[in-house]
C-alpha positions in Angstrom: -46.3 -12.8 -43.4 -46.0 -8.8 -43.5 -46.8 -7.1 -46.8 -43.5 -4.7 -46.7 -44.8 -1.5 -49.1 -44.8 2.1 -47.7 -43.8 3.3 -44.4 -46.5 3.6 -41.3 -49.0 3.7 -44.2 -52.5 4.8 -42.8 -51.6 6.4 -39.9 -52.1 10.2 -40.2 -49.8 11.4 -37.2 -46.8 8.9 -37.1 -44.5 9.7 -33.7 -41.8 11.9 -34.0 -39.1 9.2 -33.8 -40.6 7.2 -36.8 -37.7 6.1 -39.3 -38.5 6.5 -43.1 -37.2 3.7 -45.0 -34.1 5.4 -46.3 -32.9 5.8 -42.7 -32.7 2.2 -42.4 -28.7 1.1 -42.1 -28.3 -0.4 -45.9 -27.4 -4.0 -46.4 -24.9 -3.2 -48.7 -22.9 -1.7 -45.5 -22.0 -5.1 -44.1 -21.3 -7.2 -47.3 -18.1 -8.0 -48.6 -15.8 -6.3 -46.0 -13.5 -9.0 -45.0 -12.8 -10.3 -48.5 -12.0 -6.7 -49.5 -9.9 -6.2 -46.7 -7.9 -9.4 -47.3 -7.6 -8.4 -51.0 -6.0 -5.2 -50.2 -3.5 -6.6 -48.0 -5.0 -5.0 -45.1 -5.4 -7.9 -42.7 -2.3 -7.9 -40.8 -2.3 -4.0 -40.8 -5.7 -3.8 -39.4 -4.6 -5.7 -36.6 -1.9 -3.1 -35.4 -4.3 -0.2 -36.2 -5.9 1.7 -33.1 -9.6 0.3 -32.3 -11.4 3.2 -33.8 -9.8 2.6 -37.3 -9.9 -1.0 -37.2 -13.6 -0.5 -36.6 -13.9 1.9 -39.7 -12.2 -0.8 -41.8 -14.8 -3.1 -41.0 -17.5 -0.5 -41.4 -16.7 0.3 -44.6 -16.6 -3.1 -46.2 -19.2 -5.8 -45.7 -18.7 -9.3 -45.8 -20.7 -12.2 -48.0 -19.3 -15.0 -45.8 -22.2 -17.1 -44.7 -22.9 -17.7 -41.0 -22.5 -21.2 -39.7 -25.1 -19.9 -37.4 -28.5 -21.2 -39.2 -31.2 -18.1 -38.9 -34.7 -19.0 -39.8 -37.6 -16.5 -41.3 -40.2 -15.6 -39.0 -43.8 -14.7 -39.0 -45.1 -11.2 -37.9 -47.8 -9.0 -38.0 -47.9 -5.2 -37.8 -50.4 -4.6 -34.6 -49.4 -1.2 -33.8 -47.7 2.1 -35.0 -44.2 0.9 -34.8 -44.9 -1.6 -37.9 -43.4 -0.8 -41.6 -44.3 -2.2 -44.6 -41.0 -1.7 -46.4 -39.7 -4.5 -48.1 -35.7 -5.1 -46.5 -33.3 -7.1 -48.1 -33.5 -10.5 -46.5 -29.8 -10.9 -46.3 -28.0 -10.8 -42.7 -27.1 -7.5 -41.8 -25.4 -5.3 -38.8 -23.6 -8.8 -37.7 -20.0 -7.5 -38.1 -20.0 -4.6 -35.7 -20.9 -5.9 -32.3 -20.3 -5.1 -28.9 -21.0 -8.6 -27.2 -18.0 -9.2 -24.7 -18.9 -12.4 -23.9 -17.5 -13.6 -27.3 -14.6 -11.1 -27.2 -14.1 -7.2 -27.2 -13.2 -6.5 -30.9 -16.2 -5.6 -33.2 -15.7 -8.7 -35.1 -14.6 -11.0 -32.6 -18.9 -12.3 -31.9 -19.2 -13.0 -35.3 -15.9 -14.9 -35.4 -16.3 -16.7 -31.8 -20.1 -17.3 -31.6 -21.1 -19.1 -35.0 -21.1 -22.4 -32.9 -23.2 -21.1 -30.2 -26.4 -23.1 -29.2 -29.6 -22.1 -28.6 -31.9 -25.2 -28.2 -32.3 -26.0 -25.4 -33.1 -22.6 -24.0 -35.1 -21.1 -21.1 -35.9 -17.8 -20.1 -37.1 -17.3 -16.6 -39.7 -14.7 -15.1 -39.6 -14.6 -11.5 -39.2 -12.5 -8.4 -42.4 -10.3 -7.1 -45.0 -11.8 -10.0 -48.2 -13.5 -9.7 -47.3 -16.2 -12.1 -43.5 -17.3 -12.4 -43.0 -18.4 -16.0 -40.3 -20.5 -17.9 -40.2 -19.6 -21.9 -38.6 -22.3 -24.0 -37.2 -21.3 -27.4 -40.3 -22.4 -29.2 -42.6 -20.3 -26.8 -40.4 -17.0 -27.5 -41.8 -17.2 -31.4 -45.1 -18.9 -30.6 -46.6 -17.7 -27.7 -46.4 -13.8 -28.7 -47.7 -11.6 -31.7 -44.6 -10.7 -33.0 -43.9 -7.4 -34.8 -41.6 -5.6 -36.7 -39.9 -2.2 -35.1 -37.4 0.0 -36.4 -35.6 1.5 -33.7 -32.4 3.8 -33.5 -29.4 2.0 -31.9 -27.1 4.6 -30.2 -23.8 3.0 -28.6 -22.2 4.7 -25.3 -19.1 4.3 -28.0 -20.6 7.2 -29.8 -21.7 5.5 -33.1 -24.9 4.6 -34.2 -27.4 2.2 -36.3 -30.8 1.8 -37.4 -32.2 -1.6 -37.0 -35.5 -3.1 -37.8 -36.1 -5.8 -34.9 -38.7 -8.6 -34.4 -40.2 -9.4 -31.5 -42.8 -8.5 -28.8 -43.5 -5.7 -25.8 -41.4 -6.4 -22.5 -44.7 -5.1 -20.7 -46.9 -7.6 -22.5 -44.6 -10.5 -20.8 -44.7 -8.7 -17.7 -48.3 -8.3 -17.7 -48.8 -12.4 -18.3 -46.6 -12.6 -15.5 -48.8 -10.1 -12.9 -46.3 -7.8 -11.7 -46.5 -7.2 -7.7 -47.4 -3.5 -6.6 -44.6 -3.9 -4.4 -42.2 -3.9 -7.7 -40.0 -1.0 -8.3 -37.3 -2.8 -10.8 -36.9 -5.3 -13.5 -33.1 -7.1 -13.6 -32.2 -9.3 -16.4 -29.4 -11.5 -16.7 -27.3 -13.3 -19.5 -26.3 -16.7 -20.3 -23.5 -18.1 -18.2 -22.0 -20.6 -20.1 -17.8 -20.3 -20.2 -17.7 -23.1 -22.5 -19.8 -21.2 -25.5 -18.6 -18.0 -24.4 -15.0 -17.5 -24.4 -15.0 -13.8 -22.8 -16.4 -15.4 -19.7 -13.4 -17.8 -19.3 -10.8 -15.4 -20.0 -10.8 -11.9 -18.3 -9.0 -10.3 -20.5 -10.8 -11.3 -24.0 -13.9 -10.5 -21.9 -13.5 -6.9 -21.1 -12.7 -7.3 -17.2 -16.2 -7.6 -16.6 -17.8 -9.8 -13.5 -20.1 -12.4 -15.4 -22.5 -13.3 -16.0 -23.7 -10.1 -17.7 -26.9 -8.3 -15.7 -29.0 -5.1 -16.2 -31.9 -3.5 -15.0 -34.6 -1.0 -15.4 -37.2 0.9 -13.1 -40.8 -0.7 -13.5 -41.9 2.4 -15.0 -39.5 2.0 -17.9 -39.8 -1.5 -18.3 -43.9 -0.9 -18.6 -43.2 1.9 -21.3 -44.4 1.4 -24.8 -41.1 1.2 -26.2 -39.0 -1.9 -24.2 -38.9 -4.5 -26.9 -37.7 -8.1 -26.8 -36.3 -9.0 -30.0 -36.2 -12.3 -31.0 -35.4 -11.2 -34.7 -34.0 -8.9 -36.8 -34.9 -8.2 -40.8 -37.4 -10.9 -40.7 -35.0 -13.9 -39.2 -34.3 -15.1 -36.0 -31.2 -13.5 -34.4 -27.6 -14.6 -34.9 -25.8 -15.2 -32.0 -23.5 -12.1 -32.3 -26.9 -9.9 -31.9 -28.0 -11.6 -28.8 -29.5 -15.1 -30.1 -32.2 -16.2 -28.9 -33.8 -13.4 -27.5 -32.7 -10.0 -26.4 -33.9 -6.7 -24.9 -33.9 -3.6 -27.0 -33.9 -0.1 -25.3 -33.5 2.6 -27.8 -33.2 5.4 -25.8 -30.6 4.3 -23.7 -27.1 3.5 -24.5 -26.6 0.2 -26.2 -25.0 -1.4 -23.3 -28.5 -1.5 -21.5 -29.8 -3.6 -24.1 -28.5 -7.1 -22.6 -28.1 -10.0 -25.0 -28.9 -14.0 -24.8 -31.2 -13.2 -21.6 -32.4 -16.4 -19.5 -33.6 -14.5 -16.3 -36.1 -11.6 -15.9 -36.5 -11.2 -12.4 -39.1 -8.5 -10.9 -38.0 -6.7 -7.8 -38.1 -4.1 -4.8 -34.5 -2.9 -5.1 -32.6 -1.4 -7.7 -30.4 -4.3 -9.5 -26.7 -4.0 -10.1 -25.7 -3.8 -13.8 -22.6 -4.6 -15.2 -21.0 -1.8 -16.4 -22.0 0.5 -13.6 -20.1 -2.4 -11.2 -17.0 -2.3 -13.4 -16.5 1.6 -13.7 -19.4 3.5 -12.2 -18.0 7.1 -12.6 -18.2 6.1 -16.3 -21.5 4.1 -16.9 -24.6 5.0 -14.7 -27.9 2.8 -13.8 -30.3 5.1 -16.3 -27.7 5.5 -19.1 -30.1 7.7 -21.2 -28.9 9.0 -24.4 -28.1 12.5 -23.6 -25.7 15.0 -25.7 -25.3 17.5 -23.1 -23.9 14.4 -20.3 -20.3 13.5 -21.9 -18.8 10.1 -21.2 -15.3 11.0 -19.0 -13.2 10.2 -22.0 -15.3 11.6 -25.2 -18.1 13.7 -26.1 -21.6 12.5 -26.6 -22.7 15.6 -28.5 -22.5 13.5 -31.9 -22.3 10.1 -33.2 -20.8 8.4 -36.2 -23.5 6.9 -38.6 -22.1 3.3 -39.0 -22.2 2.8 -42.8 -22.3 6.3 -43.6 -18.8 8.3 -45.1 -15.6 7.1 -45.8 -12.8 4.9 -44.2 -11.3 8.2 -42.3 -14.2 10.3 -43.0 -17.1 8.6 -41.5 -20.5 10.5 -41.2 -20.8 12.0 -37.9 -24.5 13.2 -37.1 -26.0 15.2 -33.9 -27.1 13.3 -30.9 -31.1 13.5 -30.0 -31.6 13.7 -26.4 -33.2 10.1 -25.4 -32.0 9.1 -28.8 -35.1 10.8 -30.2 -37.8 9.0 -28.3 -38.3 12.0 -26.0 -42.2 12.1 -26.9 -42.5 8.7 -25.5 -40.2 8.6 -22.1 -39.5 12.2 -21.0 -42.2 12.0 -18.9 -40.4 9.2 -16.8 -37.5 11.5 -15.6 -39.7 14.9 -14.3 -38.4 14.7 -10.9 -34.5 13.1 -12.3 -31.5 15.6 -12.6 -30.1 13.6 -15.5 -26.7 15.2 -15.1 -26.7 13.3 -11.9 -28.3 10.1 -12.6 -26.9 9.5 -15.9 
């Protein structure tokens, strides 16, 4: 197991986006919120409040409720500059403020509705323009790869943000294992379609009007970059279902909806694949979806973001949003000839 003490220890020049220990969203932010809200008599009031204020209520208070879904500790090493050695609190975190419309559109719905989610058996297929199509089962996701921990910023298109320590492996590593054809231009991803387990898939209103299964995609150049990560855990444990168990994509320089959850299919293709939010509202959600403070969403500014867990209920701390969420050093070159105002 990793010895967690010190940040980027021994690395003379860590990347500019490297996060310090005190930038990780703290555990206490995510504890005791529901019980306190109930004790204050705010439960019924919260249901009648606007969505942003509801979110604030649950950001302010954590919860000590124990998830019915059993997460497990996993071993991971530190083979790259993305590793940290800090000792992180081993309790569940970042599990009550989620966008996972397959389980409902309110931030707390995924936790409330996903605890009976079954991840075993599971199959992740890698197919399309590859030399060696692969099928990975649940055990393969944690045994075939040298797992590592990376601390990444997460920036939602809704203008809120978190900092999360993920455990997983490089997307590029998986694609190289499959052998990508030189004809490939894009990589497509697909979430599990299981309406029996995912109530948002059987109720259009509950599922936000999305046509399921949820699909996403990136260019092959983006996919082979050093940053894309297939996460199988967070805070040293396997992923809980509301965070995308058993495997999800993490693209830290893009808005969060690009980081597709509970993936069952990765397809290498020679065409730009459809993506769910772009299909639903193409004028609001582009294919690239790079974090860009200079390009506003049609209905709100992207110049700043609400840092989850910082500040009070009605005075949440806002911080300036960075271009590419601070990861420009690694990804800006992918877009040298692209007008990012047009290709948002």
